[in-house]
N, C-alpha and C positions, 0 to 999 in steps of 0.2 A: 494666535494659533499658528502652529509650524506647518509649512508648506512642504510637501514631500519632493525629494530631488528629482524623482521621475514620476510618471503618470503612473498610480499604482494599478490602474485597471489594465494598461498595456502589460505592465509586469506580470500580472496575474494570468494573462492571456499566454505570455511566452512561457510561463511556469506551466501552465496546462499542456502546451505542445511539448515541453521538454519531458515531462512525466510520461505522456503518451507515447513517447519514443521507446520505453522500455521493452514492451512487448514485441515491437517490430524488431528490434536489436536481437532479442532472443531468437525469434524466428530466422534471422539470418543467419545465426549460428547454427544451423540446423543439423550439422554432424556432430555436433559437441554435446556430450551429456548434460542434462539440465543441471546437475548437481556441480559440475565443474564450472558453468556459466555463472551460477549463484555464488560458488566460492570466490572466483576472481572478481566478481562486482564488488563483494564486500571486503575483500583483501586488498584490493587497490584502493578503495574508499578510505580503508583503514589507514594505508601508508600515507595517503594524500594529507589526512588530518593530522598524522603523528607529530610532525615538527611543531605545528602550533599548539598542540595539547601538551606536548612534553616540554615546552618552554614558557607558554604564557599560563597555563592552567594547571601545571604539575602539583601546585599547593592542594587542588581541590581534592586530591586522593585522600588526604589526611581526614577529610570531612566525611568519608564513607564508613559506615559502621558495618558490623556482621550482617546485619539484616539487609543493608544497602547493597552489599555485595552479592548476597543471595538472590534478590530480585532482580539485579543487574544481569547475573549470569543466567537466570531464568529467561529474562528478555531476549538474552542473546540466542539462547536455544530456541525460543519459539519464533524469533526472527529467522533463523536458518530453516526452520521446517516451513515456514511461509513461503519463502522463495523457493524452496524445493519444491514444494506441491504446486506452486504457482507456475514456475518455469517447466515442470514436467508437464502440467496441463496443457501448455503450449504445443507440446510433440503430438497431442490428440485432438485438439479441438481448435476451433477458430479464435482468431485474435478477439473479435466482437464478444464471443461468448465468455472467454476467460476473463477480459476486463471487467464486463458486467457483473459476473459472479463475485470477483475480488471486490468491486465496489459495495458489495452487500455487507461489507465489515462494520460500518457504523451501526447497522441494525443489530448485528451479533452482539457488539459491544454493549449496546443499550439493554438488550435482554439479558445479558450476563450480568450488567451492573444491577439490573432491577431484581435480580435472583437474590442479591445479597441486601439491596435497601429496601426492597418491596414497596417502592413507590408506585403509585397508581398510574396505570396507562391512561393519557388522553385519548378521545376517540379519534383524533386525528393521527396519533400514533398507531393506532390499532388498524385503522383503514389503511395506512400507508404500508403497513407490514402485509397485510392480506393482499395489497394490489401488488407488492414486489414477489410475493410467493406466487401468484397467479401468473405473473410475467415469467418467473422461472421455470413454471410448469410448462409454458407454452414453448420455451427455447428447449428444454429437456425433451418435450414430446418430437419437436421438430429434429432433434439431433438423432432421437431413437429411430426415427424413419429413415435417416441418413446412414448412420453406423453407430455400433455399440461403442465404438473407439471414441467418437465424439462426445458421446454422453459420460463415458469415463472421464474425458479431459474436463468436462463440467464439473463433475463430483470433485475432482482433484482441485478445481479452482475454489470450490467451496470450502474446501478442507483448508487451503490456503488462506481464504478470508477468516475463518475460524482460528487459525494460528496466528494471525495477525491481531485478533481481538485479545487472546492471551498475551501477546506480546506488549500491547498497550497497558493492559491492566497490570502487569507484572513492572512496568517501569514507571507507574505512577509514584511510587515511594521513592526510589533513588533520584528522580528528576528534581524532587522538591530541595535537594540539596546540592544539585550539580548544574554546571551550565549546559546548554544543548550539547555542544561540541565535546565536553569532557564524557558525557553519558553515551553519545553516539561512539565515541572511541572504545569505550569498553564493551559495548553491545556488539559493534562490528568484530572487535577482536575476538570475542567470545563465540559469535557466529561463523567466523571464518576458521577457528580451530574445530569447531563441531563438523563443518563441511569437509574439513582436510581429512578428519578422522573417517568419516563416512565414505569420502572418495577412495580412500586407502582401503577402507573394509570391502567395498564393492568392487575395487581394482579398476576402477577409472583412471586412466592416464593423466598424471598432473602437468606433464609437459608435452612437446612435440607437436604444437598446434601451430598453423601457418600464421604469419604476420597478419593477415586479414581478420582472424579470429581474435588474436591478442588485441587488435585495434577495437574490436567490438567490446572485448571486455573492459577495456579503458574506457570507451564511450559509456558503457553503463554505469561505471563509476562516477564519472563527470555529469553526464546530460541529465538523467533522471534523478540520480542518488542527491547530487549537489546542486545542480544548476536549477533544476526543477523545485527541490524541497526548500532551498534556502530562499528562491523567490516566493515561495507561498508564505514561509515565516515572515519575510519581509512586509508581504502584503498585509499580513494580520495586524501589523503595527497601525496600518493606515486605514484599512476597510473593515476589519473586525472579523470574527470567527464565522458569522453566519454568511457574509458574502464570499469568504474563502471557501467554505463548505459548498455553498451553490456552485462555485466555479468548477470543483473538484467533479461534479455531476457530468461535465461535459468532457472529462478524459476519455470515457469509452466511446464517445461520439467521434473524438478527433483521432483515437486510436483506429477505430473501424474505418475513417476515411483514408488514412495512411496506409492501412492494410490493403485497401481496395486498390490504391495507385501503386504503391511500392511492392506488394506481395502478389497482388492480383487476385486476392480473396474475394470471392463473390459473397454478396448479402442474401440469405435466404428470407422466406416470408416469415419463418418463425423467429429468427434473429431481429428482423425489423419490427414485427408485432411485438414480441416478448421482452425485446430491448427497450422499446419505446415505453411500455408498460412499466418495467423496472425503473427506468430514469424519472418518469412521472411519479412513481412511488417514492423514489429517493428525495425528490424535490418536496414532496408532501411531508415526508418524514423530517427532513432538515428544518421546514417551516414550522412543524408542529413542536419539535424538541426546542428550537430556538424560542419560541413563544412561551413554551413551559419554563424555560432558564429564567425568561425575563419576569414571568409571574413570580417565580421563587425569589428573584432578587428584590423585586418591590415589596412582597410580603415581609422579607427580613427588614427591609429598611423602614417599614412602618411599625416594626415592632419596638 
């Protein structure tokens, strides 16, 4: 049995911390349009991986058929929409709310997959979805009492989670024939083009930002985009998808703590109660879907 070169649990903790910085960095660039922040996060990430892909993985482009290109382009469009909605939500609502609603994406993905496969929901999955919806209502009601703007930000974050669902579903076909870096290169390139066109259309300035903001754009491309996600993928090899999925539930908790100390964002009763309920629901959802997957695999092996 191979021994990992680093402790995978510590690596996973570092990955959670890295991904949790995303919303904080966006908030720090408070005078920059959300679409510009999203644009440069993806564009810088695209440039960072370009030398590797165009030298080591250039041969993989010959494996992409017309259908593969179509779904890759669709994935890139939905990823751009995801970041646009999510980053825009942070202009209106709290970090805690935005991250919690973005974390509902696995449930949206499961429901979307069910619409096509018509698999039966287990009782655990149904209960977990009801719990997360209940927590969402509590947060939404609390924000409604504070301001309509915060509630609008919550709605944008939910749209961002839905867009991420379509991004993941669109990418299933092309990822079967491509390495992670090649697929990421294509998707980030498409997303960058989409966001550049959007920024030009709404007349957001593409240049003229201070060095501080450029450093934030670069940090977004390095910390959560690569450092965080790469550590997650590396941890998958040693810990398995269930453990890594469980760890991602701690991202909103970590982001909320960082927002409290770095941004001075206070935690309201609705955020604390609703967020706790949603996180519990997500834990139950991950446990239920993991158990369902294991049962399905066992049945296949016994046939």
